N, C-alpha and C positions, 0 to 999 in steps of 0.2 A: 430547635430548628432542624430542617432537613439536612443542611450542611452547616458545619461550624463556621464561626466568624473568620477564621484564618483563611479558609478556602475562598469564601466570598470576598474577603479583602484582596487576596491575590488576583482574583478574576477582575475585580473593579480596577485594580492598578494596571492590569494588562489587557483590558477588554478590547481596546482598539486593535492591538496586535492579534489577539485571539480571534476576533470576528473576521479579520482580514484573511487569516490562514484558513479558517473554516470556509469562507466564500471561495477561496482559490481551490479548495478540495471539492466543492460542489461543481465547479467548472471541470475539474479533473474527472469527476464521475460522469458528467455529461459526455465528455470526449471518449471515455473508455467503453461506453455502451452504445454510442450513437451510430457508429459505422457498421456494426454487424447487420442490422436490418436493411441497409442500403446497398449491400454488396452486389446484388443482381443489377440494380440500376446503374451502379458504377461500371459494371462489366459492359453494359450496353453503351454507356457514355464513351468508354475508351475503346470499344469494339475489340475487346481482348478475349482470350480464352479463360476458362475457369482457373486453370493452373497458373496463368499469368497474374490474374487478380488476387490469387491466394498469396503470392509472394509480395504483393503490395502490402497486405496486412501484416505479413511476417516482418517486413522491413520496419513497420511502425513499432511492433512489439520488441524487436531487437534493439532499435534505437532508444526505446523507453528504458531498457536495461542499461544501456550505456549512459543515458542521462541520469539514471538513479545512482550509478556507480561514481560518476564524477561530480554530482550535484553538491556534495558536501564541501567542495573546495570554495564555494561561494559563501560559506558560513563564517569566514574569518571576522568580518565586521557586519554590523547591522546594515550598513549601506550596501555592501555586496549582496547580502541575502535578499533585501527588498528590491534592489535593482534587477537581480536575476529573476525574481518572481514577476516583476513588472514586465520584463522583456518576454518571459515565457508565456504569460497570460495573453499578452498582446499578440505574440506569434500565433497562438492557437486561434484567436479570432481571425487573423489574416489568412491562415491556412484554410479555415472553414469557408471563408469568403471566396477563395480562389479555387477550391476543389471543383466546383461546377465548370470552371474554365479549363480544367485539365482533360483534354480529349486524347491524350496519349498515356499509355500505361506507365511509361518511364517517368513522365512528369508527375503523375499521381503518386507513384512510389516515392519520389523525392519529397513531395509535399507531406505524405504520411510519415516519412522518416523524420522530417524536421519537427512535426507535431509530436512524435514520440520522444524526441530529445527534450522538448519543452515540458512534456508531461512528466518525464523522469526527474528533471530538475525540480519541478514543483513537488513531486512526491517526497524526495529526500529533504529538501529545505524545510517544508512545512512541518514534517515530523521532527526534525532536529530542533527547530526553533521552539516548538511547544515543549519538548522534553527539556530544553535548556532553560526555558522560563520557569516551568513548574516543578521540574526535577521529581522529588518523591511524591508530589501530588499530581503528576502528569497523567496518571491512568484515566481519571475522569475526563480530562480535556482531550486525550487521545481518542477515547470512545466517541466523543462528540465529533471530533475531526473526521473519523472514519464513517460516522453516520452520514455525513454529507456526501461521501463517495457513493454510498448506497442510495441515497435520495436522488442524487444526480443520475445514477444508472437506472433508476426506476422511472424518472421523468423523461429521459431522452428518447426511448422508443415511442412514447406518446406524441412527441413532437414530430417524429419521422413518419409515423404510420399514415396520416392522411395524405401524404404526398407520394407514397409508394405505388408503382404501377403493378397491378395484379397479374397481367399477362406478359410482363417483361417487354422486350423490344423485338421478340421473334414474331412468328406467324400467329401465335396466340390461339392455336387450335387444339382441341382434343386433349390427349394425354400430356402434351407439352405444357399447357397451362396448369394442369394439376401438378405436374412435376415442379414447375416454377414456384407454385404456392407452397408445396411441400418443403423445398429447399429454403425458401425465404423464412419460413417459420423455424426451421432447424438452425439457421444461421443467426438468429437474433441473439444478441448479447454474447456472441462467440466469434470474434474476428478470425480465429485460426481454425475453427471447426471445419470450415470449407476445405481445408487441406486434405481431408480424407474422403471427400465426396466423389463417387464414381459417376460422372456425368460426361456427356459428349463435350469434347474440347473445342468444338467448332464455334466460332463467334456467332452471335445472334444476327439474324438478318434484319434489315430495316423494314419498316412497313407496319409495325405493331403499334401499340398504344404509346403515345408520346409521354415521356417521363417528365414529371414536375418536381423531382426530388431536389433540384437546385434551390427551390424555395425553402426547403427544410434546412439546407446548409446555411443559407443566408440568415434565416431566423436564428439558427444556432450561433452564428457569428455575432448577431445583435444581442442575444441573451448573455453571451460571454463577455461582451464589451465592458459592462460595468465593473468587472473584476479587475482588469489592469487599472481602471480609473480609481478604484478603491485602494489599490496598492500605491498608486502615485500620490493619493491624498494622504496616506499614512507617511510616506516619505516627506511630503511637504510639512506635515504636522511635527515630524521629528527633526525638521530642519536639515534634511539630507539631500536637498536638491541644490547643487552649487549655483545654478543660474538665478535662483530666486533671491531677492533682497532679504536681509535679516541677519541673524546671528550666523557665526561660522558653523558649517555643517558638523553635526556630532557623529563621528565614526565610533559609535558606542558598541562595544562588544556585548552580545546578549548574555554572556557569562557574568558580566558585571551586574546587569540587571537581575539576573537570577540570584546572585549573592545578596543583593539588596532585599529580594523577596523572601529569602530563607531566614526564618526567625531562629534565634539562638545559635547563630553561626559563631564559631570560635576561631582562634588563630590558625590551628592546624587545618581546619576545614577550608579556610580561605586559601591556604597554600595549595591544597589539593585542587580546588576549583581553578586556581591560576595555572597549575600544572596541566590540567585537562582542558585548557581553553582551546588548544589546537587539536584536541583528540577527535572531534567529530568531523574530520576532513573526509576527502574521498578515500576509496578503498586503497588506491595506489600509495597515497601518502601515509596511510596507516601501516603499510607493510615495509616502511623504511627501517633499516637496521637499528638506528638510534632510538626508534620508538619501541622496539621489541626486546632490547637487552634487559636482562634481569627479571623478566616476567615469568611466572610459573606456567606449567602446562595447562592448568585449569583455566587460566585466562583465555588461551587460544581455543580450548575445547568448548567453553561457554559460547564464544562466537560461532563456532562450527555447528554445534548441536542446536543452538537457537535458530540459525539459518536453515538447518535441515528440517526442523519442525515446521517452519513457515514454508519451506519448499514443498513439503507434503500437503499441508492444509490448504494453502492457496492454490496448489495444483488441483486439489479436489474441487475447490470453488470454480476454477476455470473449466475443468472437465465436466462437472455436473451441469453448469449453466449451458455448456456447449452441446452436450449429447443427451440430456434427459428427454428432449423431444424425439430424437432418433430412437431411443429405447422405448418410448411410449407408443410410437406408431408401428413398431415391428412386433411380430409374435414373440412371446405369448401374450403380451399386453394388448396390442392391436387396437389402440384407441383411435377414434376419429381424429383427423388432422387438426380440425378447428379446436377440439377439446384439448388435445395435447399441446397446442400452441400457448395455452395459459400457464403451462408449468414453469417456463423460464421467468415469466413475470412474477409468479407466486414465489419463486426462489429468491429473486432480487427483493421483493417486498418483505420477505421474511428476514433477509439480511439487514435491510433498513430498520425494521422493527426491532431486531435483536440488538443492533448497535444503539438504538434509542433506549432500550431497556437496560443495557449495560452501563449507561451513564450513572444512574444511582447505585447499581450493584458494585461498580468499581469503587465507589466511596465507602460502601459497607464492608466489602470483602477484599482480601489481598489478591493481587493478580495471579499468584500461583494457584490459589484455590479455584479461581474462575477458569484458569487454563485446564486444570485437572477435570473439572466438571464438564467443560465444553468438549474436550477431546474424547472423554468417555461417552458423552451423549451422542456425538457424531458417529462413533463406532457402533454403538448400540442401534442407532437409527438405521444405518446402512445394513446391519445384520438383520433387522426386522424387515427391511425392504427385500433382502435376499430370501427370507423365509416366506413372506407373503408376496412373492414375485408375480402372482396372477391377479392380485387385488388392485383394481384401478383406484378405489377409494383410498387405500393406504398409500398408494403412490403419491397422491396429492398431500395427504397428511405427512408422509415421510419427507417430501420435498420441503414442506414448511418447517418441519422440525430440523431438518439438515441445515437449512439456511439460518435458523435461530442459533444453533450450536456453533456453526462455523463463523458467525458474523463477527464476534469480538476476540477471536484468537489472536489476530495480528496486533491490535493495540495492546492487549494484555501481555503478549510476549515482548513487545517493545518496552513497555514500562517495567516488566519483571527483569529483563536482561540488563537494561540500563541501571536499575537499582542495584543489581548484583555487582556491577562494575563501577559503582559510585560515580557514574556519569563522566568517566574519564576515557573510555574506550571509543572504538569506532563501531559500536553495536548498531546504531541506527542505519548507517550506510550499508553494513553487511546484511542486516535483516531485510531492508527494503529491496536490495538487489536480489537476495535469495528468494523472496516472495514472488517478485516479478518473473524470475527465471523459472520457478516452479510452475507458475500459471501457464507460461509459454510451452515448456517442455511437456508437461503432463497432458495438455490438450492434444498435442501431436501424437504422443505415445499411446494414450487411451484410444484416440480415434483410429490409429493403425491396428490396435488389438481388436477393436470392435469390428473393423472391416474384415479381418481374417478369421476371428473366432466366433463372431455372432454378438447379438445385442446383450445377451445375459452376462457376458464378460464385463460389461459396463459397471454393474454393481460389484462384481468380484474384484475388479481393479480398485474401486473405491474402498472396499474393505481392506485390501492389502495395503494401500497407501495410508489409510487411517491408522492401521496397526503399526506400521513403520514409524509414523509420526509420534504415536504414543510411546514406542520404545525409545526414540530419540529424546523425548521429553523426560523420561525417567533417567536417561544418561545425563541430561542437563541438570536434574536435581542432584545426582551424585557428584558431579563436578562443582556444583554450587557449594555443597558441603566441604569439598576439598579446598575450594578457594577461600571459604570462610575460615577454615582451620589455618590456612597459610597466612592470612591477614592477622589472625589472632597470634600466631607464632612470631610474626614479624614485629608486632607491637610489643610483645613480651621481651624480645631481644633488645628493642630500643629502650625499654624501661630499665632492663638490666645494665645497659651501657651507661645510662644517665645516672643511675644510683651511685656507682663508684666515683664518678666525677663529682657528684654532689658531696659525697663523704670526704673526698680529698679537699675540696674547697672548704668544707666545714672544719676539718682538722687544721688546715693552714691558718684559718682565721683564729682558731683557738690558740695555736702556738704564738701567733702574733700578739694576741691579747695577753698571754702569760708573760711574754718578753717585755711588753710595755709596763705591766704591773711590777715586774722585778726591777726594772729601771727606776 
């Protein structure tokens, strides 16, 4: 069979939970890529300047990081986790429904910030729950989980595109229309890329084409509505809704479910699982002194280096999706705007396809091998783009390859790091937060460098960031070896302590036996 019976049995036992988390991540993907193409219409709607509307999107990204950081606190019980997912998914639908009613930039920023918090909570909880359910077999299911992000990010621009106004809300004449079209294409799939655009800050005047983008937001709200309904149904099925008649709600910790799923679990392993039940909390609870005492340096460095790898690689994803259009339309490439507009969609399509391909690969290969292959492939691809910087054909080929190599790094790193730490640490919260922070920071940083140094620095920045990520990954391998040696030494000391005690017990029993015989 393609997969052994144990994996299939685990999935059948948890398929309702797994499908629910996958659907929530599809909604997350729709949200994260939907707002970019609509930025000019939102600027017209709020009658704001370009710099003001930029901070609206920054507010969403910043609150997404906060939600990712504190989302793990809801993991304590299954009821808390599902309740947080239900509220977050419902909030996203409500926010999308009221965005067309926000005619003030401050109201829009508040709405975006609330949606960012909800998305961050979803991001952390869904990853944590799948890792806790499947543990050493989680790589396959994490790849599928992140496939749904890419799928949602690929679908969302298609929903928005028919409702976008081509001429904006200005006078719509001459060069202004062309500039609007140029910036709209550049901003797709990049909420923060606009931070670096040098455009007149004066608000658009009225009298242009009437925007119909509000229909796109309302369609998005309807498409997302089945997600909270699915979470609510799962809560009802698990008897976690107190107001519903039936048995007493089960506040079942997912760690207990995970222990049931793990075959061949022995007493010491169970004790470790119980000890790590509260490990996947928020970052702040993980930093308490009572959680850090007696831990080796390698334990902390694994968290730090794993987070740095994702900071770099997810930063490349955000920067590439945001600025590949800018690179393509400027010299020396100088592609037509319409042709260059396909690059961002090709990049997201490649990420989606790569995550789909990684599902069977994660079953066949260990996460560390996939990580090494993907990191090396991404660096080689960017190097080839630097060498053939005048080839428009290779730009499309390289964009596709770059998306394929970068697609599965996050789920592989999550599975690899949690496996090193035996699912007792706070790796999921740290990695999710680091990845989101990298995507936000690198977009702003790379955009500023492109603005001052020129478009060629776009690929050079990608090469430097990729090499730094590769160096951090080798440091992670080194500390993995150190941590493994530490655990081996600890187990040997425990065995040496237990042996004398056993010998003493055995000698005492022998003496008692001899005394009884003499009597």
